[in-house]
Structure formats: C-alpha cells, structure tokens
C-alpha positions in Angstrom: 189.6 141.2 135.3 192.7 141.0 133.3 194.4 143.5 135.3 193.6 141.5 138.4 195.0 138.2 137.0 198.3 140.3 135.9 198.5 141.4 139.4 198.1 138.4 141.3 200.6 136.9 138.7 203.2 139.2 139.6 202.4 138.8 143.5 202.9 135.0 142.9 206.4 135.7 141.2 207.2 138.0 144.1 206.2 135.4 146.6 208.8 133.0 145.1 211.5 135.7 145.1 210.9 136.3 148.7 211.4 133.0 149.8 215.0 134.0 149.8 216.8 135.6 153.0 214.3 138.4 154.2 217.1 141.3 153.7 219.1 141.1 150.3 222.6 140.5 151.0 225.2 140.0 148.3 225.4 140.1 144.6 222.9 137.1 144.2 220.3 138.9 146.4 220.9 142.2 144.6 220.6 140.7 141.2 217.2 139.2 142.3 216.1 142.4 143.7 216.9 143.9 140.3 214.7 141.4 138.4 211.9 142.1 140.7 211.9 145.7 139.9 212.3 144.8 136.2 209.4 142.7 136.6 207.3 145.4 138.1 208.5 147.8 135.3 207.0 145.5 132.8 203.7 145.2 134.5 203.4 148.9 134.7 204.4 149.5 131.0 201.8 146.7 130.1 199.0 148.6 132.0 200.2 152.2 130.6 200.0 150.6 127.1 196.6 149.0 127.9 195.1 152.5 128.9 196.5 154.3 126.0 195.1 151.9 123.6 191.6 151.5 125.3 188.8 151.6 122.9 185.6 153.8 123.5 182.9 151.4 124.3 180.4 153.6 126.0 176.9 153.7 124.7 174.7 156.7 125.9 171.0 155.9 125.5 170.1 159.5 124.8 171.2 162.1 122.2 175.0 162.0 121.2 177.0 165.0 120.2 180.3 165.0 118.2 183.0 167.8 118.8 186.2 168.0 116.4 189.0 170.6 116.3 188.0 171.5 112.6 184.4 171.5 113.2 181.9 174.4 113.2 179.7 175.9 116.0 177.1 176.5 113.8 176.7 172.6 113.1 174.1 170.9 114.9 176.8 168.4 116.4 174.7 165.4 115.9 176.8 163.3 113.6 180.7 163.0 113.1 180.0 164.8 109.7 178.4 167.8 111.4 180.7 168.3 114.6 180.8 171.4 116.5 184.3 172.6 117.5 184.7 174.8 120.7 184.5 174.2 124.4 182.3 177.1 124.8 179.7 175.8 122.3 179.8 172.2 123.9 179.5 173.6 127.2 176.5 175.6 126.2 174.6 172.7 124.8 171.1 171.7 126.8 172.4 168.3 127.4 169.9 165.8 129.2 170.6 163.0 131.4 171.9 159.9 129.4 173.0 162.2 126.6 176.8 161.8 125.3 179.5 164.2 124.0 182.0 162.5 121.9 185.4 164.5 121.0 187.4 163.3 118.1 190.6 161.3 118.8 193.9 163.3 117.9 192.5 166.6 118.6 193.4 169.3 121.2 191.2 171.6 123.1 192.2 174.3 125.7 189.8 175.5 128.5 187.4 173.7 130.7 184.6 171.3 130.5 181.6 171.8 133.0 179.8 168.6 132.7 176.1 168.1 132.9 174.1 165.6 135.2 174.0 162.3 134.0 175.8 163.0 130.8 178.7 160.7 129.2 182.0 162.3 127.9 184.1 160.1 125.6 186.0 159.9 122.2 185.2 158.8 118.8 187.5 158.1 115.8 190.9 156.6 115.7 194.2 157.5 117.0 195.4 159.1 120.3 192.8 160.1 123.1 191.2 163.6 122.6 193.5 166.0 124.9 191.9 168.6 127.0 194.5 171.2 128.2 194.0 173.6 131.1 196.7 175.5 130.0 195.3 178.6 127.7 198.1 178.4 125.0 201.5 177.3 124.0 203.9 180.0 125.6 206.7 179.1 123.2 204.2 180.0 120.2 201.9 182.6 121.7 202.9 186.0 123.2 206.8 187.2 124.0 209.2 186.7 126.4 210.8 190.2 127.1 214.2 190.7 128.7 214.1 192.6 131.9 216.7 194.7 133.7 217.7 191.7 135.6 220.1 189.3 133.7 218.7 186.1 132.6 215.0 187.1 133.8 212.3 187.4 131.4 208.7 188.6 131.6 205.9 187.1 129.7 203.9 189.7 127.6 200.5 188.1 128.0 198.1 188.8 130.7 197.6 185.9 133.3 195.2 186.9 136.0 194.7 183.2 137.1 197.5 181.8 139.2 200.0 179.5 137.4 201.0 176.4 139.3 204.1 175.7 137.0 205.7 175.6 133.6 206.1 172.4 131.5 208.8 172.6 129.0 208.8 170.3 125.9 206.0 167.8 126.9 207.5 167.2 130.3 211.3 167.1 129.5 211.7 170.0 132.2 209.6 171.6 134.7 209.8 175.2 136.3 209.8 175.8 140.1 207.4 178.2 141.3 208.7 180.8 143.9 206.3 181.8 146.4 206.7 184.4 149.3 206.7 183.9 152.9 205.4 187.1 154.6 207.4 187.8 157.8 206.1 189.4 161.1 207.5 192.8 160.1 205.8 192.6 156.5 208.8 191.9 154.4 208.8 189.0 152.1 211.2 186.2 151.5 212.0 183.4 149.1 210.0 180.3 150.7 213.0 177.9 149.5 216.1 180.3 150.3 214.8 182.6 153.0 216.4 185.4 151.2 214.7 188.6 150.7 212.4 188.3 147.7 209.9 191.5 146.4 209.2 190.5 142.8 210.0 188.5 139.7 213.4 190.7 139.1 214.8 189.0 142.1 215.0 185.5 140.4 218.5 184.0 140.4 218.1 180.4 139.4 217.4 178.5 136.1 214.0 177.9 135.7 212.7 179.4 138.8 209.5 181.7 138.1 207.2 184.0 139.9 203.7 185.0 139.1 202.4 188.1 140.1 198.8 187.1 139.6 197.3 189.6 142.3 199.1 192.6 140.9 200.3 193.1 137.4 199.3 189.5 136.2 202.7 189.2 134.7 205.0 186.0 134.9 208.5 186.1 135.4 210.8 183.3 134.4 214.7 182.9 134.9 216.5 181.4 131.9 220.2 181.3 131.9 220.4 179.7 128.4 218.7 182.6 126.7 215.0 183.4 125.6 212.6 180.8 126.5 210.7 181.1 123.2 213.9 179.9 121.6 215.2 177.5 124.1 212.0 175.4 124.3 209.7 174.0 121.6 206.5 174.2 123.9 205.7 175.8 127.4 202.3 174.9 129.0 201.1 176.9 131.8 199.1 175.1 134.7 196.8 177.8 135.0 194.4 177.7 138.4 191.2 175.9 137.7 189.7 172.3 137.3 189.9 171.0 133.7 186.8 168.9 134.0 184.4 170.0 136.7 182.0 167.2 137.6 178.5 166.9 139.0 176.3 163.9 139.5 176.2 160.9 137.5 178.7 161.7 135.1 181.0 159.3 133.0 184.3 160.6 132.0 186.0 157.9 129.6 189.0 157.9 127.2 190.1 161.4 127.5 193.6 162.8 128.2 193.3 165.6 130.8 196.5 167.7 131.4 197.9 170.9 132.3 195.6 172.5 135.0 196.6 174.3 137.9 193.9 172.8 140.3 192.4 169.4 139.8 192.4 167.4 136.5 188.9 166.0 137.1 186.9 167.0 140.3 184.1 168.7 142.2 182.5 168.8 145.7 179.7 166.4 147.1 178.7 164.1 144.3 176.4 161.3 143.8 177.9 159.1 140.9 181.3 159.7 139.1 182.9 157.1 136.9 186.3 157.9 135.3 187.8 154.9 133.0 190.5 154.6 130.3 191.5 158.1 131.0 195.3 159.6 131.2 195.6 162.3 133.6 199.1 164.4 134.2 200.8 167.4 135.0 198.1 168.8 137.3 198.3 171.4 140.2 200.6 173.6 141.9 198.3 176.7 141.8 197.8 178.7 145.0 194.7 177.6 146.9 194.9 180.5 149.4 197.4 183.3 149.6 199.8 183.9 152.4 198.1 185.6 155.5 199.0 189.1 155.9 200.0 188.8 159.4 202.6 186.2 158.3 203.1 182.8 156.9 203.1 181.1 153.4 200.6 180.6 150.6 199.0 177.0 150.4 199.1 175.2 147.0 197.0 172.4 146.0 196.0 170.0 143.0 194.9 166.5 142.7 194.2 164.2 139.4 190.7 163.0 140.5 189.1 164.3 143.2 185.8 164.5 145.3 185.8 166.8 148.2 182.8 166.2 150.1 180.4 163.4 150.3 180.4 160.8 147.5 178.5 157.7 146.3 179.3 155.4 143.3 182.7 157.1 142.8 184.8 154.8 140.6 188.2 155.4 138.8 189.3 152.5 136.8 192.1 151.8 134.1 193.5 155.1 134.1 197.0 156.2 133.9 197.8 159.3 136.3 201.2 160.8 136.8 203.0 164.0 137.8 200.3 165.4 140.3 201.3 168.1 142.6 199.3 166.3 145.4 197.4 163.2 144.9 196.5 161.2 141.9 193.1 160.0 143.3 191.1 161.2 146.3 188.0 161.1 148.3 188.3 163.4 151.2 186.5 165.9 153.5 187.4 167.7 156.7 184.7 170.3 157.1 183.1 170.4 160.5 179.5 169.4 159.4 177.3 167.0 161.2 175.2 165.4 158.5 175.1 162.2 156.5 175.9 164.2 153.3 179.5 163.8 154.4 179.6 160.0 153.9 181.5 158.4 151.2 180.0 155.1 149.9 180.5 152.6 147.1 183.9 153.8 146.1 186.2 151.9 143.9 189.9 152.8 142.9 191.0 150.0 140.6 193.4 148.8 138.0 194.9 152.2 138.0 198.7 152.9 137.1 199.7 156.0 139.3 203.3 157.4 139.0 205.3 160.4 140.5 202.6 161.7 142.4 203.1 163.4 145.9 200.4 161.0 146.9 199.3 158.1 145.0 195.8 157.8 146.7 194.9 160.0 149.4 191.7 159.6 151.6 190.4 161.0 154.7 187.2 162.1 156.7 187.7 164.7 159.3 186.8 164.5 163.0 184.1 166.4 165.2 181.1 165.0 163.8 178.3 162.5 165.3 179.4 159.0 165.2 176.4 157.9 163.3 176.9 160.3 160.6 179.8 161.1 158.3 181.3 157.7 157.4 183.1 155.8 154.8 181.3 152.2 153.6 182.3 149.8 150.8 185.5 151.3 149.9 187.8 149.4 147.3 191.3 150.3 146.3 192.2 147.0 144.4 194.8 146.0 141.6 196.8 149.4 141.3 200.2 149.7 140.7 201.5 152.8 142.8 204.9 154.2 141.9 207.6 156.7 142.8 205.6 158.7 145.5 207.0 162.0 146.2 209.7 161.9 143.2 207.7 163.9 140.9 207.6 167.6 140.3 205.2 168.1 143.5 208.2 167.4 145.7 209.2 171.2 144.6 206.9 172.3 147.6 210.0 172.1 149.9 209.0 169.3 152.1 207.7 165.8 151.6 204.7 164.4 153.1 204.2 161.8 150.2 203.0 158.3 150.5 201.0 155.6 148.2 198.2 155.7 150.6 197.7 158.9 152.7 195.0 159.0 155.5 196.6 161.6 157.6 196.9 161.1 161.3 194.5 164.0 162.6 191.3 162.5 161.0 188.6 160.2 162.3 188.5 158.0 159.1 185.3 156.2 160.3 185.0 153.3 157.9 183.0 150.0 157.2 183.8 147.3 154.7 186.9 149.0 153.4 189.5 146.8 151.7 192.8 147.5 150.1 193.9 144.5 148.2 196.5 143.2 145.6 198.1 146.5 144.8 201.6 147.4 144.4 203.3 149.9 146.7 206.5 150.6 144.8 209.0 153.2 146.6 208.3 156.5 148.2 210.5 159.5 149.0 208.7 159.6 152.3 206.6 157.1 154.1 205.5 154.3 151.6 201.9 154.0 153.5 200.0 155.9 156.1 196.8 154.3 157.2 195.4 155.3 160.3 192.0 155.7 162.1 190.7 156.8 165.2 189.5 153.3 166.2 191.1 150.1 165.5 187.9 148.6 163.8 187.9 151.5 161.4 191.0 150.5 159.8 190.9 148.9 156.2 191.4 145.2 155.6 194.8 144.8 154.0 195.3 141.5 151.8 197.8 140.5 149.0 199.6 143.9 148.5 203.4 144.1 147.4 205.6 146.6 149.4 208.8 147.8 147.6 211.0 150.3 149.3 214.6 151.2 150.1 216.2 149.3 153.1 215.8 151.3 156.3 213.7 154.1 154.6 210.3 155.2 155.9 207.9 152.2 155.7 204.8 153.3 157.3 202.6 155.5 159.8 199.9 152.9 160.4 197.3 151.4 162.8 195.6 152.5 166.1 197.5 153.8 168.1 199.6 154.7 165.1 203.3 154.1 164.8 206.0 154.9 162.7 208.0 151.6 161.3 211.2 151.6 159.2 211.4 149.5 156.0 213.7 146.7 157.6 213.2 143.2 158.6 210.8 144.1 161.2 208.2 145.8 158.8 206.0 142.6 157.6 205.5 141.9 161.5 204.6 145.7 162.4 202.1 145.4 159.2 200.6 142.3 160.3 200.1 143.6 163.9 198.8 147.2 162.9 196.8 146.4 159.8 196.1 142.5 160.0 197.9 141.7 156.7 199.6 138.4 156.8 202.4 137.1 154.7 203.0 140.2 152.9 205.1 140.3 149.7 208.1 142.5 150.2 211.2 143.7 148.4 214.0 145.6 150.1 216.3 147.8 148.0 219.8 148.7 149.1 220.6 152.2 148.0 
C-alpha cells in the first residue's frame, strides 16, 4: 500500500507538470522535464532502499532449518546455533510442505537451490540479504589466466562444461561481450557481430570480448588489452548455464539476493503457486539455449529474472529489485502448441517492483493454435511498478534490440480476461516503450493511470488490435487511448 501511495503521488505531480505545452519547447520546459526525471530518480531510489532494507517477516508453520556459511553439515540445522553449511546439504533435506529454510544474512553461497513443494525460503539475522550466486567461483581468485599465442588473448585454466553467458567484472563495473559463431551454408563460421571469419577463441581481437568452447575443450578465452585479467580485476563472476533457484508448486522465495546465473534467476515450468517477495535479482542470463543449426544460422541465448514457462496460478512477484537481465525482468509465458487448460495463467500479480536495465521489463505471452476455451490468462495485475531503461543493459549486446517495458509480442494469441495494467511508470526504452497486442481487441488489458517517459520521436508503442506502431510524439496519447482505452495518460517527452 505504501508503494501504491507513492506511485499515485508521483503521478499527481507529473500530471501538474504535464499541464504545460504537450511537447517541451525551450529552456523552461526542458528544466521542467529535468525535474520530472529527478522525481522518478528519487522514487526509484526510495523503492530500491525499501527492498534492500526489507525485513524477514515470513512465519513457516512447519519445521524451520537454518543455513550459514560457517555452519556444519553434521548439524541438525534446527536452530541458528546449529546451522548446516552447504547448498548440497540443504537440497538433500527431506522438507515437507509448510517447512522453512532460512539463510543467514551477510553470507554467500555458490550453486543452485532446488526448491521443495510448499516450502518457504528466506533469511535470518542482521545485515545484507543472503547472496546466492550461480557463478561457481570468482575467477579472479580461482584458477589462472594463461597467455596464448594470440596477443592479449588469455585462456582460463579451469574446466567449464556449462556455457557461460557473460563475465561480470568488479561487481558490475564492466561486463564482457560473448562472441558466438554464425554457421554459414558452406560450414564455415563467422563472428556474429562483425561477420569476419571466426574459428576459435584465438581469433578474439576486441577488449573484453570472450569465447567459450563449452561443446569442445570446455575452455574460456578472453581478450584483455590491459594485461592479465587476474591482475586487472578484483572480481570476475561467471554466469554459467542453469537456473539459480529452481521452483516447484507453492513455494515462497523471500529476502534473498540471487545473482550471476546464465539461465534464469528464479524459475520453472508449469507451476501452481509461486511467491517472490523482497528479493534482489541481478546479472542473469546470456547462456546458450540452443546451439546454431548445423545447416546454418546462429545460436539462441536466453535468461530471465523470474520466469514461469507454462501454465501458472497464484504467481506473485512483489517488492523486488530486478536489474541487468539478459531478457526479461519478470515473465509469464508459453508458446507450446498444446490444447489443454494446464496452459492457463491465472491470479498473476507483479506489483511494486523496480526493474532497471533489462532488455524487457515485463514479458508476457500465450501462444496461438489452441482451442478458444482452453489456454487463457485471467485475473492478471501489473501494478505500481517502476520500469526503467529497457534495452540499455548488458542484454543489448545481443546485436539487435527488441526491448520494451511491456512485451506481449505480436505473433501470439494472448487470450486474456480481467487483465489490468495500472499505475506503473514506463521510463525510457532503447526500442519500443510498450508492446501490448492480442488477437482480439476484447483480450487486450485495461490500462489505467500509467506514466510514460520517452525520447521525443523515438518508438512509443506497438499496440492494439489491429496493432500499429506509434512514435512517441504529440499524437502518442491519442494513439494509446484509441488502441488501449487509456485516457489522460501522464506523459513526459525528452529531447535528446
């Protein structure tokens, strides 16, 4: 409720500002636009602090187990004084529905969590949220970076059989660019970005480009023009393939920091009951989903912050800070050609989240080619979120931008009922600000009270049924009202 009040207060402030001329013109309007952005900056920072400082208020009714970095796996884990230590031990616990697992604040674990049905996973103690890293180790401290015959190209000494999505240096100060190979019709391979011949990691020639031979030697190569990576950086995290927190039915993930996974941060397939609250999720994705076809083409990469792929019910993500995700911050999606009600998505709520620098902030879609009475979305709420800088994160290194703050795609049926998108802030996108379409106009969401911020004459939205592409200019508010029914939208134009 506090977030909702804050959002409504900001929208009220922006409404007053928008009583000025529609398109900023001159020093006075530019100053006003700057103040609006600063207001959003302050609100975003306030939301972030609230997430970072959130308390653990969950109360599992069953047995509670405690995990700390200096615990002992021979302990019973039944009190903070007798915690267990490793994720392997925790994953092996015979947990029952209504049990809880509490991780000690300030500690770090590397690996995966395989959740159990009906269990709550949260934090205890004081300090920063417990951190769960998909990265197997800090490559600035483990292993060696060996010089190769190619100048400035180093090979990492450790065996890495799981594909690496990217490398994050110094806790996010810099990020590597993954070079993948496009297979040509004649069987030769080229650099996906440059089109030049590319056969192995020894062909790297640009600073912080890397190549991972995960299907062959399991070796990773990195171009570093400023010397040995181990001396150049204080930390190097590897986003290895795999979901950091694998979910199942009726699981609650609370007050955890989930980072450095090459697939998804938190996710699973068809799930009945997933609640994610007060979490920080960052630097996720980029590993290869499917290799390039041998007949020719490019590999497919992926990775979302929180995902359910398939049918879902009671899917809640609230009061989370999600950033630097290769694909989508949060998503409910399915495109499989399956005609049964298990594909339905119902009681979904993404509320009061701050999502920044993801390729897509919220992605949703439900594929076509199923019976009209089966496979639908119902009671969907995206409300009170601040969604910022879509397409400006590291996911833009894919080479093409399809980002948006709302992404429904345009090839999907998206049959939906009681779908509301209300009181959100859509703050700038490198590509389209919003993409909201459906096969029938009555399946489009109800849009109310949202705030739109984008560069003047940039892409505003692919919206409606039939859908159209609309630039972000003086006509955009009328286009949104006609296509989506949202009246009196709050809008801020930014001159580049």
